[in-house]
N, CA, C and O of each residue as an XYZ file, in Angstrom:
884
protein
N     -76.476     24.057     51.580
C     -76.632     25.503     51.772
C     -77.268     26.113     50.537
O     -76.739     25.956     49.437
N     -78.399     26.809     50.690
C     -79.083     27.415     49.565
C     -78.763     28.900     49.482
O     -78.744     29.601     50.494
N     -78.513     29.368     48.271
C     -78.287     30.788     48.031
C     -79.558     31.380     47.441
O     -80.132     30.829     46.501
N     -79.989     32.494     47.991
C     -81.250     33.084     47.567
C     -81.098     34.029     46.395
O     -82.077     34.320     45.708
N     -79.904     34.511     46.154
C     -79.695     35.427     45.044
C     -78.243     35.385     44.616
O     -77.398     34.810     45.302
N     -77.954     36.005     43.461
C     -76.576     36.059     42.970
C     -75.676     36.814     43.938
O     -74.467     36.582     43.964
N     -76.256     37.732     44.750
C     -75.447     38.508     45.689
C     -74.927     37.642     46.830
O     -73.903     37.971     47.431
N     -75.620     36.527     47.144
C     -75.113     35.604     48.142
C     -73.857     34.906     47.654
O     -72.992     34.551     48.455
N     -73.749     34.704     46.337
C     -72.586     34.044     45.763
C     -71.426     35.030     45.638
O     -70.282     34.702     45.955
N     -71.737     36.249     45.170
C     -70.702     37.278     45.040
C     -70.124     37.635     46.399
O     -68.917     37.828     46.544
N     -70.995     37.719     47.386
C     -70.551     38.054     48.730
C     -70.849     39.496     49.078
O     -71.215     40.285     48.207
N     -70.693     39.852     50.357
C     -71.020     41.191     50.824
C     -69.909     42.181     50.533
O     -68.797     41.794     50.176
N     -70.221     43.482     50.690
C     -69.161     44.493     50.692
C     -68.228     44.184     51.844
O     -68.674     43.914     52.959
N     -66.917     44.226     51.572
C     -66.012     43.739     52.607
C     -64.625     44.341     52.463
O     -64.244     44.849     51.408
N     -63.880     44.267     53.565
C     -62.457     44.551     53.581
C     -61.739     43.205     53.501
O     -62.044     42.302     54.280
N     -60.795     43.056     52.579
C     -60.052     41.807     52.509
C     -60.234     41.085     51.193
O     -61.095     41.445     50.391
N     -59.416     40.055     50.969
C     -59.368     39.420     49.660
C     -60.362     38.298     49.437
O     -60.545     37.885     48.292
N     -61.022     37.776     50.483
C     -61.778     36.541     50.332
C     -63.112     36.609     51.055
O     -63.171     36.964     52.232
N     -64.193     36.263     50.339
C     -65.506     36.273     50.980
C     -65.622     35.176     52.024
O     -66.337     35.342     53.013
N     -64.934     34.061     51.826
C     -65.013     32.973     52.804
C     -64.015     33.154     53.940
O     -64.352     32.917     55.100
N     -62.779     33.574     53.620
C     -61.732     33.666     54.636
C     -61.729     35.003     55.365
O     -61.178     35.103     56.461
N     -62.333     36.033     54.776
C     -62.325     37.348     55.417
C     -63.734     37.756     55.845
O     -63.989     37.930     57.036
N     -64.647     37.908     54.894
C     -66.013     38.307     55.239
C     -66.684     37.257     56.115
O     -67.317     37.591     57.116
N     -66.545     35.987     55.738
C     -67.145     34.928     56.544
C     -66.566     34.881     57.941
O     -67.296     34.695     58.915
N     -65.248     35.051     58.047
C     -64.608     35.045     59.362
C     -65.094     36.207     60.220
O     -65.338     36.040     61.415
N     -65.235     37.387     59.612
C     -65.744     38.542     60.356
C     -67.146     38.269     60.883
O     -67.482     38.652     62.003
N     -67.959     37.606     60.072
C     -69.326     37.308     60.501
C     -69.367     36.229     61.580
O     -70.220     36.276     62.466
N     -68.462     35.267     61.516
C     -68.381     34.289     62.602
C     -68.046     35.001     63.909
O     -68.671     34.744     64.938
N     -67.058     35.898     63.867
C     -66.690     36.640     65.060
C     -67.822     37.509     65.580
O     -68.063     37.573     66.785
N     -68.514     38.177     64.667
C     -69.612     39.060     65.083
C     -70.772     38.260     65.651
O     -71.403     38.678     66.621
N     -71.057     37.102     65.046
C     -72.113     36.241     65.562
C     -71.755     35.733     66.957
O     -72.607     35.676     67.844
N     -70.488     35.366     67.142
C     -70.042     34.920     68.459
C     -70.223     36.029     69.497
O     -70.696     35.780     70.606
N     -69.843     37.252     69.127
C     -70.016     38.390     70.033
C     -71.483     38.575     70.389
O     -71.813     38.802     71.553
N     -72.367     38.479     69.399
C     -73.796     38.633     69.653
C     -74.310     37.556     70.599
O     -75.185     37.820     71.423
N     -73.775     36.350     70.487
C     -74.205     35.269     71.369
C     -73.760     35.516     72.803
O     -74.475     35.167     73.742
N     -72.580     36.117     72.983
C     -72.113     36.470     74.323
C     -72.843     37.690     74.856
O     -73.056     37.815     76.062
N     -73.227     38.592     73.956
C     -73.955     39.786     74.360
C     -73.108     41.033     74.454
O     -73.640     42.121     74.674
N     -71.802     40.907     74.293
C     -70.893     42.039     74.350
C     -69.519     41.596     73.849
O     -69.274     40.408     73.641
N     -68.636     42.563     73.662
C     -67.266     42.228     73.295
C     -66.614     41.460     74.441
O     -66.649     41.922     75.582
N     -66.019     40.299     74.164
C     -65.405     39.529     75.253
C     -64.142     40.189     75.781
O     -63.585     41.093     75.158
N     -63.708     39.724     76.932
C     -62.426     40.158     77.491
C     -61.283     39.293     76.958
O     -60.138     39.736     76.874
N     -61.618     38.050     76.600
C     -60.615     37.122     76.080
C     -61.267     36.223     75.040
O     -62.422     35.821     75.182
N     -60.508     35.914     73.991
C     -60.983     34.991     72.967
C     -59.836     34.089     72.535
O     -58.800     34.567     72.072
N     -60.026     32.793     72.690
C     -59.072     31.797     72.204
C     -59.644     31.217     70.916
O     -60.701     30.586     70.928
N     -58.945     31.431     69.814
C     -59.438     31.067     68.487
C     -58.609     29.910     67.947
O     -57.378     29.955     67.951
N     -59.300     28.877     67.483
C     -58.635     27.705     66.921
C     -59.086     27.533     65.475
O     -60.272     27.342     65.210
N     -58.148     27.600     64.547
C     -58.432     27.428     63.124
C     -58.031     26.031     62.673
O     -57.061     25.461     63.171
N     -58.803     25.477     61.708
C     -58.368     24.243     61.065
C     -58.557     24.371     59.556
O     -59.175     25.322     59.078
N     -58.021     23.408     58.815
C     -58.181     23.384     57.369
C     -57.531     24.570     56.689
O     -56.436     24.989     57.063
N     -58.211     25.111     55.683
C     -57.646     26.239     54.939
C     -57.570     27.497     55.792
O     -56.705     28.342     55.561
N     -58.463     27.641     56.778
C     -58.333     28.746     57.729
C     -56.959     28.696     58.394
O     -56.284     29.718     58.516
N     -56.552     27.507     58.819
C     -55.273     27.359     59.511
C     -54.092     27.647     58.589
O     -53.079     28.197     59.020
N     -54.229     27.273     57.325
C     -53.118     27.400     56.386
C     -52.914     28.827     55.881
O     -51.787     29.221     55.578
N     -53.995     29.602     55.789
C     -53.900     30.901     55.108
C     -54.382     32.083     55.943
O     -54.557     33.178     55.407
N     -54.602     31.885     57.253
C     -55.266     32.943     58.015
C     -54.480     34.246     58.053
O     -55.078     35.320     58.119
N     -53.157     34.175     58.012
C     -52.375     35.418     58.020
C     -52.481     36.140     56.674
O     -52.747     37.341     56.635
N     -52.277     35.425     55.591
C     -52.297     36.055     54.276
C     -53.663     36.546     53.858
O     -53.771     37.558     53.166
N     -54.716     35.843     54.269
C     -56.072     36.230     53.881
C     -56.759     37.114     54.915
O     -57.899     37.533     54.717
N     -56.074     37.397     56.011
C     -56.657     38.296     57.008
C     -57.761     37.677     57.828
O     -58.594     38.396     58.381
N     -57.792     36.341     57.924
C     -58.829     35.686     58.718
C     -58.704     36.053     60.187
O     -59.710     36.187     60.883
N     -57.473     36.216     60.663
C     -57.261     36.561     62.069
C     -57.788     37.952     62.399
O     -58.474     38.135     63.405
N     -57.468     38.938     61.551
C     -57.954     40.294     61.832
C     -59.461     40.383     61.614
O     -60.144     41.145     62.299
N     -59.983     39.606     60.660
C     -61.420     39.640     60.390
C     -62.213     39.104     61.570
O     -63.198     39.710     61.990
N     -61.784     37.974     62.102
C     -62.527     37.388     63.216
C     -62.385     38.249     64.467
O     -63.318     38.350     65.263
N     -61.211     38.873     64.643
C     -61.021     39.797     65.762
C     -61.937     41.009     65.617
O     -62.547     41.454     66.589
N     -62.030     41.539     64.397
C     -62.935     42.659     64.164
C     -64.373     42.293     64.445
O     -65.111     43.071     65.049
N     -64.780     41.103     64.006
C     -66.139     40.654     64.285
C     -66.420     40.553     65.767
O     -67.517     40.887     66.213
N     -65.446     40.097     66.538
C     -65.622     39.990     67.986
C     -65.820     41.351     68.643
O     -66.356     41.438     69.748
N     -65.387     42.413     67.964
C     -65.611     43.772     68.479
C     -66.809     44.442     67.817
O     -67.069     45.624     68.043
N     -67.543     43.679     66.993
C     -68.758     44.204     66.389
C     -68.570     44.869     65.049
O     -69.509     45.480     64.539
N     -67.377     44.775     64.446
C     -67.138     45.406     63.146
C     -67.873     44.638     62.049
O     -67.905     43.407     62.059
N     -68.457     45.365     61.109
C     -69.093     44.735     59.959
C     -68.028     44.387     58.924
O     -66.873     44.797     59.044
N     -68.429     43.628     57.909
C     -67.469     43.133     56.913
C     -66.786     44.252     56.137
O     -65.665     44.079     55.660
N     -67.453     45.404     56.006
C     -66.909     46.501     55.206
C     -66.209     47.560     56.054
O     -65.777     48.581     55.520
N     -66.088     47.340     57.355
C     -65.489     48.326     58.252
C     -63.976     48.380     58.018
O     -63.287     47.369     58.152
N     -63.471     49.550     57.674
C     -62.041     49.685     57.375
C     -61.156     49.446     58.598
O     -59.947     49.256     58.461
N     -61.752     49.453     59.788
C     -60.961     49.205     61.000
C     -60.530     47.743     61.108
O     -59.665     47.409     61.918
N     -61.129     46.872     60.294
C     -60.800     45.448     60.387
C     -59.304     45.202     60.202
O     -58.719     44.364     60.890
N     -58.693     45.925     59.283
C     -57.262     45.664     59.011
C     -56.383     45.936     60.223
O     -55.271     45.413     60.306
N     -56.860     46.744     61.160
C     -56.101     47.054     62.372
C     -56.725     46.408     63.606
O     -56.457     46.828     64.732
N     -57.556     45.385     63.396
C     -58.366     44.845     64.485
C     -57.533     44.266     65.625
O     -57.910     44.402     66.789
N     -56.417     43.627     65.316
C     -55.624     43.026     66.390
C     -55.024     44.084     67.311
O     -54.973     43.893     68.526
N     -54.574     45.190     66.742
C     -54.036     46.262     67.590
C     -55.159     46.989     68.326
O     -54.983     47.404     69.472
N     -56.309     47.144     67.674
C     -57.456     47.766     68.343
C     -57.909     46.900     69.507
O     -58.284     47.415     70.560
N     -57.875     45.575     69.319
C     -58.270     44.662     70.390
C     -57.422     44.889     71.641
O     -57.947     44.884     72.754
N     -56.134     45.084     71.466
C     -55.264     45.360     72.610
C     -55.669     46.654     73.301
O     -55.657     46.744     74.528
N     -56.027     47.660     72.499
C     -56.401     48.961     73.060
C     -57.681     48.885     73.890
O     -57.828     49.611     74.873
N     -58.617     47.998     73.494
C     -59.901     47.916     74.199
C     -59.907     46.817     75.265
O     -60.934     46.567     75.896
N     -58.761     46.165     75.463
C     -58.680     45.161     76.514
C     -59.174     43.783     76.137
O     -59.560     43.001     77.005
N     -59.166     43.475     74.842
C     -59.560     42.144     74.378
C     -58.298     41.324     74.097
O     -57.544     41.632     73.174
N     -58.081     40.300     74.882
C     -56.937     39.402     74.678
C     -57.314     38.334     73.658
O     -58.307     37.629     73.839
N     -56.541     38.210     72.601
C     -56.814     37.237     71.543
C     -55.633     36.285     71.406
O     -54.485     36.709     71.276
N     -55.934     34.999     71.438
C     -54.922     33.961     71.253
C     -55.349     33.078     70.090
O     -56.483     32.599     70.056
N     -54.452     32.863     69.143
C     -54.771     32.100     67.935
C     -53.881     30.869     67.852
O     -52.669     30.948     68.049
N     -54.499     29.736     67.559
C     -53.753     28.502     67.343
C     -54.404     27.735     66.201
O     -55.503     28.076     65.764
N     -53.729     26.708     65.722
C     -54.230     25.924     64.593
C     -54.188     24.442     64.938
O     -53.463     24.010     65.834
N     -54.994     23.672     64.195
C     -55.045     22.234     64.399
C     -55.331     21.568     63.062
O     -55.985     22.153     62.199
N     -54.846     20.356     62.890
C     -55.079     19.592     61.667
C     -56.178     18.570     61.925
O     -55.952     17.563     62.597
N     -57.373     18.830     61.389
C     -58.519     17.927     61.536
C     -59.122     17.705     60.154
O     -60.023     18.444     59.758
N     -58.654     16.717     59.420
C     -59.063     16.530     58.019
C     -60.557     16.307     57.819
O     -61.084     16.611     56.749
N     -61.248     15.783     58.828
C     -62.670     15.484     58.666
C     -63.568     16.699     58.883
O     -64.769     16.633     58.623
N     -63.004     17.793     59.353
C     -63.800     18.996     59.584
C     -63.937     19.804     58.296
O     -63.156     19.640     57.359
N     -64.946     20.680     58.265
C     -65.084     21.625     57.163
C     -63.795     22.448     57.077
O     -63.258     22.846     58.111
N     -63.287     22.710     55.869
C     -61.988     23.394     55.751
C     -61.959     24.813     56.294
O     -60.892     25.321     56.639
N     -63.115     25.461     56.374
C     -63.158     26.828     56.901
C     -63.849     26.822     58.264
O     -64.948     27.355     58.420
N     -63.195     26.216     59.234
C     -63.785     26.060     60.566
C     -62.988     26.835     61.600
O     -61.757     26.847     61.584
N     -63.717     27.482     62.499
C     -63.088     28.173     63.628
C     -63.850     27.845     64.902
O     -65.081     27.875     64.933
N     -63.104     27.534     65.948
C     -63.673     27.422     67.287
C     -63.268     28.670     68.057
O     -62.109     29.084     68.016
N     -64.210     29.258     68.748
C     -63.915     30.436     69.562
C     -64.373     30.162     70.988
O     -65.551     29.899     71.231
N     -63.438     30.224     71.922
C     -63.772     30.166     73.342
C     -63.584     31.572     73.885
O     -62.466     32.087     73.922
N     -64.674     32.188     74.305
C     -64.621     33.604     74.687
C     -65.226     33.788     76.065
O     -66.109     33.037     76.481
N     -64.741     34.791     76.761
C     -65.207     35.022     78.120
C     -65.232     36.508     78.433
O     -64.486     37.307     77.866
N     -66.124     36.845     79.362
C     -66.142     38.183     79.947
C     -66.072     38.004     81.461
O     -65.606     36.969     81.938
N     -66.521     38.983     82.209
C     -66.433     38.882     83.666
C     -67.459     37.921     84.247
O     -67.362     37.547     85.416
N     -68.464     37.507     83.431
C     -69.565     36.711     83.965
C     -69.575     35.267     83.507
O     -69.988     34.387     84.263
N     -69.131     35.001     82.290
C     -69.295     33.650     81.754
C     -68.288     33.366     80.649
O     -67.589     34.254     80.159
N     -68.243     32.092     80.277
C     -67.377     31.627     79.202
C     -68.225     30.809     78.237
O     -68.978     29.930     78.655
N     -68.102     31.101     76.944
C     -68.894     30.434     75.916
C     -67.958     29.917     74.833
O     -66.995     30.584     74.455
N     -68.252     28.727     74.343
C     -67.488     28.162     73.234
C     -68.421     27.912     72.066
O     -69.487     27.318     72.227
N     -68.014     28.373     70.875
C     -68.814     28.154     69.677
C     -67.932     27.579     68.570
O     -66.710     27.725     68.577
N     -68.584     26.931     67.635
C     -67.916     26.426     66.433
C     -68.622     27.022     65.233
O     -69.836     26.876     65.084
N     -67.864     27.698     64.373
C     -68.447     28.336     63.196
C     -67.756     27.890     61.928
O     -66.564     27.583     61.931
N     -68.515     27.855     60.838
C     -67.939     27.522     59.537
C     -68.329     28.593     58.530
O     -69.426     29.149     58.585
N     -67.413     28.871     57.611
C     -67.646     29.840     56.541
C     -67.910     29.072     55.254
O     -67.101     28.242     54.840
N     -69.046     29.355     54.625
C     -69.531     28.550     53.505
C     -69.242     29.155     52.145
O     -69.506     28.522     51.124
N     -68.699     30.384     52.108
C     -68.475     31.069     50.843
C     -69.497     32.162     50.628
O     -70.623     32.077     51.117
N     -69.103     33.192     49.896
C     -70.017     34.301     49.647
C     -70.382     35.077     50.889
O     -71.376     35.803     50.891
N     -69.595     34.941     51.956
C     -69.900     35.624     53.209
C     -70.912     34.908     54.076
O     -71.227     35.381     55.168
N     -71.435     33.772     53.615
C     -72.425     33.026     54.389
C     -71.723     32.179     55.447
O     -70.660     31.609     55.201
N     -72.328     32.108     56.615
C     -71.744     31.339     57.716
C     -72.813     30.504     58.406
O     -74.011     30.691     58.193
N     -72.347     29.579     59.237
C     -73.216     28.865     60.160
C     -72.466     28.672     61.476
O     -71.288     28.315     61.487
N     -73.160     28.912     62.573
C     -72.672     28.490     63.880
C     -73.283     27.118     64.113
O     -74.504     26.981     64.187
N     -72.441     26.113     64.228
C     -72.940     24.735     64.229
C     -72.830     24.056     65.595
O     -73.253     22.912     65.758
N     -72.266     24.760     66.566
C     -72.161     24.158     67.902
C     -71.969     25.242     68.941
O     -71.230     26.202     68.721
N     -72.637     25.089     70.079
C     -72.441     25.986     71.215
C     -72.957     25.301     72.471
O     -74.004     24.654     72.451
N     -72.228     25.445     73.545
C     -72.670     24.875     74.807
C     -72.817     23.372     74.794
O     -73.586     22.815     75.577
N     -72.083     22.704     73.909
C     -72.178     21.258     73.821
C     -73.311     20.750     72.964
O     -73.512     19.540     72.858
N     -74.064     21.656     72.342
C     -75.191     21.276     71.498
C     -74.883     21.566     70.037
O     -74.325     22.615     69.713
N     -75.242     20.645     69.160
C     -75.210     20.915     67.728
C     -76.365     21.835     67.373
O     -77.431     21.756     67.984
N     -76.166     22.707     66.392
C     -77.208     23.650     65.990
C     -76.889     24.151     64.598
O     -75.914     23.723     63.981
N     -77.713     25.059     64.106
C     -77.444     25.697     62.820
C     -77.978     27.119     62.866
O     -79.152     27.358     62.585
N     -77.108     28.067     63.224
C     -77.469     29.480     63.263
C     -76.821     30.180     62.081
O     -75.613     30.068     61.872
N     -77.617     30.897     61.316
C     -77.110     31.560     60.113
C     -76.987     33.069     60.262
O     -76.329     33.715     59.447
N     -77.605     33.640     61.285
C     -77.588     35.088     61.437
C     -78.556     35.804     60.529
O     -78.458     37.018     60.351
N     -79.501     35.064     59.945
C     -80.457     35.674     59.020
C     -81.677     36.254     59.724
O     -82.400     37.054     59.129
N     -81.926     35.874     60.970
C     -83.135     36.312     61.670
C     -82.827     36.513     63.146
O     -81.811     36.035     63.652
N     -83.720     37.231     63.835
C     -83.629     37.320     65.287
C     -83.721     35.911     65.852
O     -84.587     35.131     65.455
N     -82.833     35.590     66.773
C     -82.781     34.237     67.320
C     -82.610     34.300     68.832
O     -81.843     35.109     69.357
N     -83.340     33.429     69.517
C     -83.198     33.303     70.964
C     -82.744     31.885     71.292
O     -83.332     30.907     70.831
N     -81.690     31.794     72.096
C     -81.204     30.507     72.581
C     -81.599     30.382     74.047
O     -81.213     31.211     74.871
N     -82.358     29.358     74.367
C     -82.828     29.153     75.734
C     -82.286     27.811     76.234
O     -82.731     26.751     75.795
N     -81.333     27.867     77.146
C     -80.807     26.656     77.776
C     -81.677     26.347     78.992
O     -81.920     27.221     79.824
N     -82.141     25.115     79.093
C     -83.120     24.795     80.135
C     -83.078     23.316     80.479
O     -82.409     22.522     79.818
N     -83.818     22.962     81.540
C     -84.018     21.566     81.900
C     -85.228     21.045     81.132
O     -86.278     21.686     81.105
N     -85.075     19.897     80.516
C     -86.138     19.319     79.697
C     -87.257     18.748     80.574
O     -87.034     17.824     81.355
N     -88.451     19.303     80.436
C     -89.637     18.708     81.069
C     -90.889     19.253     80.401
O     -90.835     20.211     79.629
N     -92.024     18.620     80.714
C     -93.277     18.997     80.056
C     -93.639     20.450     80.366
O     -93.399     20.941     81.469
N     -94.217     21.123     79.378
C     -94.697     22.483     79.558
C     -93.662     23.565     79.333
O     -94.014     24.743     79.277
N     -92.391     23.199     79.202
C     -91.345     24.212     79.066
C     -91.483     24.994     77.762
O     -91.455     26.225     77.766
N     -91.631     24.282     76.655
C     -91.745     24.964     75.360
C     -92.992     25.838     75.332
O     -92.958     26.955     74.814
N     -94.095     25.333     75.888
C     -95.342     26.107     75.921
C     -95.177     27.380     76.743
O     -95.689     28.434     76.365
N     -94.466     27.290     77.863
C     -94.275     28.465     78.716
C     -93.454     29.533     78.007
O     -93.758     30.722     78.102
N     -92.414     29.108     77.297
C     -91.575     30.058     76.570
C     -92.349     30.684     75.420
O     -92.291     31.897     75.214
N     -93.072     29.861     74.673
C     -93.862     30.373     73.549
C     -94.942     31.331     74.025
O     -95.276     32.287     73.325
N     -95.493     31.083     75.214
C     -96.537     31.958     75.754
C     -96.001     33.360     76.035
O     -96.688     34.350     75.781
N     -94.780     33.447     76.558
C     -94.177     34.765     76.800
C     -93.998     35.515     75.485
O     -94.292     36.707     75.404
N     -93.523     34.829     74.466
C     -93.352     35.476     73.160
C     -94.691     35.946     72.609
O     -94.785     37.046     72.064
N     -95.726     35.125     72.744
C     -97.054     35.507     72.253
C     -97.583     36.722     73.006
O     -98.189     37.610     72.406
N     -97.357     36.765     74.317
C     -97.815     37.908     75.115
C     -97.166     39.207     74.651
O     -97.748     40.281     74.808
N     -95.966     39.121     74.082
C     -95.259     40.304     73.591
C     -95.395     40.467     72.081
O     -94.655     41.223     71.451
N     -96.353     39.744     71.518
C     -96.685     39.846     70.094
C     -95.459     39.572     69.208
O     -95.218     40.259     68.215
N     -94.713     38.566     69.595
C     -93.546     38.122     68.826
C     -93.880     36.789     68.185
O     -94.189     35.818     68.875
N     -93.818     36.746     66.865
C     -94.189     35.541     66.129
C     -92.980     34.635     65.926
O     -91.897     35.096     65.565
N     -93.179     33.349     66.163
C     -92.119     32.361     65.979
C     -92.084     31.935     64.518
O     -93.085     31.469     63.975
N     -90.918     32.100     63.884
C     -90.762     31.668     62.502
C     -90.235     30.251     62.396
O     -90.573     29.519     61.465
N     -89.395     29.862     63.368
C     -88.790     28.527     63.347
C     -88.367     28.184     64.768
O     -87.911     29.048     65.516
N     -88.523     26.920     65.132
C     -88.151     26.504     66.480
C     -87.578     25.087     66.429
O     -88.156     24.193     65.811
N     -86.436     24.898     67.086
C     -85.808     23.580     67.175
C     -85.367     23.341     68.611
O     -84.896     24.253     69.290
N     -85.528     22.097     69.064
C     -85.137     21.748     70.427
C     -84.116     20.616     70.391
O     -84.279     19.632     69.670
N     -83.066     20.778     71.180
C     -82.020     19.770     71.305
C     -81.901     19.412     72.787
O     -82.045     20.277     73.650
N     -81.638     18.134     73.080
C     -81.464     17.745     74.475
C     -80.416     16.646     74.589
O     -80.234     15.838     73.678
N     -79.736     16.635     75.725
C     -78.730     15.607     75.955
C     -79.374     14.262     76.237
O     -78.853     13.223     75.832
N     -80.499     14.275     76.925
C     -81.269     13.069     77.226
C     -82.615     13.520     77.783
O     -82.772     14.671     78.189
N     -83.562     12.627     77.798
C     -84.887     12.950     78.330
C     -84.770     13.417     79.782
O     -84.180     12.740     80.624
N     -85.346     14.593     80.054
C     -85.331     15.134     81.399
C     -84.022     15.775     81.815
O     -83.853     16.146     82.976
N     -83.092     15.910     80.874
C     -81.779     16.478     81.191
C     -81.622     17.860     80.548
O     -82.614     18.516     80.230
N     -80.392     18.291     80.361
C     -80.137     19.612     79.804
C     -80.613     19.689     78.356
O     -80.461     18.741     77.585
N     -81.192     20.837     78.003
C     -81.758     21.010     76.666
C     -81.527     22.433     76.182
O     -81.245     23.340     76.966
N     -81.652     22.603     74.888
C     -81.515     23.916     74.252
C     -82.663     24.118     73.284
O     -82.921     23.273     72.427
N     -83.349     25.235     73.423
C     -84.406     25.626     72.499
C     -83.897     26.791     71.664
O     -83.503     27.824     72.204
N     -83.906     26.623     70.347
C     -83.466     27.663     69.418
C     -84.693     28.185     68.690
O     -85.369     27.436     67.984
N     -84.981     29.477     68.863
C     -86.193     30.075     68.306
C     -85.816     31.240     67.409
O     -85.154     32.178     67.853
N     -86.230     31.187     66.151
C     -86.112     32.326     65.240
C     -87.451     33.058     65.214
O     -88.506     32.430     65.131
N     -87.405     34.389     65.287
C     -88.633     35.173     65.353
C     -88.702     36.201     64.230
O     -87.690     36.587     63.646
N     -89.928     36.630     63.947
C     -90.138     37.632     62.904
C     -89.916     39.049     63.415
O     -89.691     39.967     62.627
N     -89.978     39.231     64.722
C     -89.785     40.544     65.330
C     -88.561     40.511     66.241
O     -88.084     39.442     66.622
N     -88.064     41.691     66.582
C     -86.969     41.780     67.527
C     -87.395     41.349     68.921
O     -88.576     41.414     69.264
N     -86.440     40.913     69.715
C     -86.708     40.435     71.071
C     -86.062     41.406     72.051
O     -84.840     41.549     72.074
N     -86.884     42.074     72.862
C     -86.343     43.086     73.768
C     -85.912     42.467     75.099
O     -86.148     41.287     75.356
N     -85.280     43.283     75.936
C     -84.750     42.803     77.206
C     -85.861     42.345     78.142
O     -85.690     41.370     78.873
N     -87.002     43.039     78.127
C     -88.110     42.642     79.003
C     -88.565     41.221     78.689
O     -88.784     40.414     79.592
N     -88.705     40.926     77.395
C     -89.115     39.582     76.989
C     -88.079     38.555     77.407
O     -88.420     37.494     77.930
N     -86.822     38.871     77.177
C     -85.740     37.962     77.551
C     -85.723     37.701     79.051
O     -85.541     36.561     79.478
N     -85.908     38.740     79.850
C     -85.886     38.584     81.301
C     -87.062     37.742     81.787
O     -86.916     36.958     82.725
N     -88.219     37.897     81.161
C     -89.378     37.093     81.568
C     -89.140     35.618     81.279
O     -89.513     34.756     82.075
N     -88.528     35.334     80.155
C     -88.214     33.939     79.843
C     -87.144     33.413     80.795
O     -87.195     32.255     81.207
N     -86.186     34.248     81.141
C     -85.138     33.838     82.087
C     -85.710     33.482     83.454
O     -85.141     32.661     84.174
N     -86.837     34.102     83.813
C     -87.432     33.876     85.133
C     -88.276     32.607     85.209
O     -88.714     32.227     86.296
N     -88.511     31.948     84.081
C     -89.262     30.691     84.092
C     -88.449     29.631     84.835
O     -87.238     29.519     84.647
N     -89.126     28.863     85.672
C     -88.439     27.836     86.447
C     -87.712     26.844     85.537
O     -88.265     26.386     84.537
N     -86.475     26.520     85.895
C     -85.615     25.570     85.183
C     -85.053     26.112     83.871
O     -84.483     25.359     83.082
N     -85.210     27.412     83.636
C     -84.519     28.049     82.515
C     -83.177     28.553     83.015
O     -83.096     29.193     84.063
N     -82.131     28.264     82.266
C     -80.799     28.734     82.619
C     -80.432     29.968     81.826
O     -81.037     31.027     81.993
N     -79.463     29.835     80.982
C     -78.988     30.979     80.200
C     -79.919     31.258     79.028
O     -80.370     30.336     78.348
N     -80.204     32.543     78.795
C     -80.977     32.992     77.632
C     -80.113     33.971     76.852
O     -79.616     34.952     77.407
N     -79.938     33.704     75.581
C     -79.129     34.565     74.720
C     -79.979     35.040     73.554
O     -80.551     34.232     72.823
N     -80.059     36.353     73.383
C     -80.785     36.945     72.258
C     -79.765     37.379     71.215
O     -78.883     38.191     71.496
N     -79.891     36.835     70.015
C     -78.907     37.058     68.958
C     -79.565     37.810     67.804
O     -80.359     37.220     67.071
N     -79.260     39.094     67.623
C     -79.838     39.837     66.498
C     -79.265     39.357     65.174
O     -78.189     38.760     65.151
N     -79.960     39.606     64.076
C     -79.432     39.198     62.766
C     -78.180     39.981     62.409
O     -77.974     41.096     62.888
N     -77.349     39.392     61.566
C     -76.124     40.048     61.118
C     -76.427     41.141     60.107
O     -75.510     41.801     59.619
């Protein structure tokens, strides 16, 4: 993990005692919410490592709950996030697990709304920096630093070109693109970081491409 400035090490403005256990957790929750597209109706959160050992004292639970409702790291509402979640109809369940081989600041979030259920794995790296390293059964690396589009699709020739063509038609430049697949010709995921924002019209056009499944537009944190 590379830090671009001393402010990445110090961490962001935040509520709570720890940039990794509080600010990072809030950003994992907020990134998860962005991937779902809205505040979920239910979130099952699984902590391991130091997250599991200290989540109550360091406020990791309230931070991740606040992130799931879209709160930023410095939002004073974070300290009351669990009670606010009840008020807005967000059911939160927290459990812990002992997995010594995992990163010590790891959280799995299984979240759902009325339409779908998504599971993500996030890690907090310190200084408020995070990575989403798994979603939908695919390994990945999302940092929240840029506009990102996740395109779940069937792997076949011309798919990447068709998606890139829609972005070009809307004058959206691709900064980075990675493709993951379960096997040749099977389920695949295209992760695209862009220099410009991605609007609903662009997303819908990509969704209409044959053999494209779920499309998720994730704004930067």
